[in-house]
N, C-alpha and C positions, 0 to 999 in steps of 0.2 A: 504493500500500500504506500502511495505517496500522497502528498497534499498539493494539489494544484492551486496556485494563486493567479487569478485571471484578471488582467488589466487591459481595458480597451483604450483606443486612441482618442483623438480630439473629438469633442462634442458629445461623447458617449459616457454612459454610466455602467454600473454592474448589470443592468438589464440586457445589455448586448449579448451576454453569455447565457441567456435563459434557455436556449435550446442545446447548449453544449454541456453545461454543468450537470444536468441530470444523467447524461450519457457517461460521464466520468464517475459519478457516484454509483451508477448501476454496475460499473466494472469493479467496484469495491474501493475506490479511492475517495479522498476528501477533495472537495471543489469549493473554493472560496473566491467568489467574484467581488472585486473591490471597485468602489466608486472613488475616484480621486477628488481631492479638495477643489471646490469651485465649480463642480459639475453636477448635473442631475439633482438628486436630493441633497447634495452638499454645495449647492450654488452659492450660498451665503458665506462660505468659508474662504477667506483670502488665501491665495495660492501663488507661489512661484515654483520653479522646477525643483528646487531642493525640498520644498514642502511635499511635493509628490513623491520624492524618494523616501522621505520620512513616513509618508502615509503607508507605503509598502512595508518598510522595515518594522514600523510600530505595529501594524496589523499582524505580522508574523510573530512578533514577540508577545503581543497581547494574547493571541490564541495559543501561544507556545507550540507553534507548528514545527515539525521536523520533517526531514525527507521532502523538502519543498521543490516543486517544479514551478518556477516562475514563468508566466506566459505574458508577453508584452506585444500588443498589436499596434502597428502604425507609430504615432508619436510615443506611445507608452513604452516602446523599446528603449527610449532614452532613460527614463527613471528606473525601469526594470533592470537595465544593464548596470546601472550604478548600484541599485539595491543588492544585486547578486553578489557583489564584492563585499557587502557589509553584513551579511547574515552568517558568515563563517560556515561551520560544518552542518548547518541546517539545510544547506543547498544540495539538492540532488541533480538539478539540471535547469537549463533555461531554454525556452522556445520563443523565438522572435517571429511573429506573424506579419509578414510583409512590412517589417518594422524599420524605423529609423534607429540608428545606433548612436550611443553617446561617444563623443570625442572630448577628451579632457581639455577644459578651457574653452570649449565652443558650445554655442547654443543650437537649438533646432533650426533657427533661421540661418545660422552660419553654414549649416549643411544643406540648405536649399536656396542657393542664391537666385535661381530662376523665379522662385515664389516669394522672395523677400518683400518686394514692393507691394505686391497684392495683399499679403498678410498684414504688413505694417499699415497700409491704408485702411484695412478693415478694423484693425485694433484702434487706430486713431479715430475712426468714425463711429465706434461702438463702445465708447466709455472704457477702453482698455481690454476689450474682448474680441476674439476672432469669431465673426458671425458664422452660424452653421450654413451648410449647403442647402440648396433648394432641390426639389424633385428632379429637374432636368439634369442636374450635375451628376446624378447616379446612373445615367444612361450608359449602356455597354459594360456594366459591372456584374452581370449575371444575377440581378435582383428583380423579382417580380413586383407587380404594382403594390401588393400588400406589404411586401418587405420595404419598398421605398417609402410608402406612407408611414410605416412604423418608425423608420430611422429619422425621417423628417419631423414627425410629430414629437419624438422623444429626445431629439438632440437639443443641447443647450449651448449657449455661447461659451467659448473656451478662454480661460484667463490668459491674457497676452503675456504676462510676466513669465509663465512657464515656457514660452517659446523664445524668449530673449535672454533668459538667465543661462549662464554657462554650466556645463556638466563638470562634475568633480569625480574623477575615477580613482578609486582606491586599489583597484586590481585590474590588470590587463585583460581585455575581453578574450584574447586568444587562449587564456588559461581556463576559461569557463567551459564546462560540458554543454554544448549548445546545438540546437537544431534551428536552422533558418528556413522558414516557409516562404517561397516566392509565389505570389499569385500572378499568373501569367497575363491576365487581362489588364493588369496594371503596369505591364512592362515585361518583356520576354527574358530579361537577364537581371541578376542582382547588381546593385550598385558596386562601384569599384571598392569601397571600403568593406563591403560584405564579401566580395570575391576574394579579397586578400585574406580575410579571416577564415574563409573556407579552405585555405591551404593548411590550416592548423589541423592536427590529428584529432583535436577535441570537437571540431565543428563538422556538421553535415548539412546538406541541402536537400530539401523536399520541394517539389513543384506541385502546384494545384492549378487545374484548369478552371479558374474562377476569378472573380474580381477582388477588390481590396478589402471587402468585408465578408470573409468566408464564414464567420460565426453566424451570419445571417443567410448567406447564399448556399453554403454547404456545411451545415453544422455537424451532420453525422460523419462526413468525411474528415472534417477537421478534428473531431473528437477521436477518430481512429488514429490520426497522426500523433495527437497528443499522448494517447495511450501507448503508442509505439515508442515515443520519445522517453516516456517513463520507464518502459521495459528495458530500454537500452542504457539507462543510467547505471553506472558500474557499482551497484550496491548503493543504497540510499546514502547520499552525501559522501561516498567513499572517495571519488576522484578529487573533489575539492578539499576534503579533509586531509588527504595524503599530500596535496600540494601545499596546504597550509603548514603541515608538519615539517615540510622540507625547508621552510623559510628560516 
């Protein structure tokens, strides 16, 4: 048994995992979907990126979770990648779902120069928040009308400070036991930083023929990949525990 901690990307809350978490629990694992500060039911909580990292770490410590498989989707790969280095031997593995990755000293927007002006304009025009997408923005992402309506109606503005605050890595990502899921409708190849990490013996790549929100478009398939990632972890927490003991 492992404990999955599921963290969705911009605009989303724990609700995004409603069709995935039951599949994981049915297989005998723990599944803990987390809403980050400033989003969904936690909209009133002030948030920067380091607050999001603490959200994850504090939830794991509060529940005293062990054998943790952290799952970060999209933007959430950035706080998840940082949290993975801060929970010590509680970690069994990490799964990045079509995710951005943290770079020490750089922000989400630093890693997306093509989108910087658009996001900064949205933040400036929406009281410090990145406004959610509208229904037409989800075209071509393998989402049906009901799924698009759900994501549009439940998305909330994303706190801009989480996108401009730099990451603080305490552990190199290539040392983490990681699976990277590339959703092919969002681009055929992983980004250059992901491709470099995939040369590490600790990382592996899985491709999905779907769009950027597989927890909505292909929840059962995504659940199967997560379960496989858990099965591949080299004994709960063992790989990270060993690497920590070598320091």
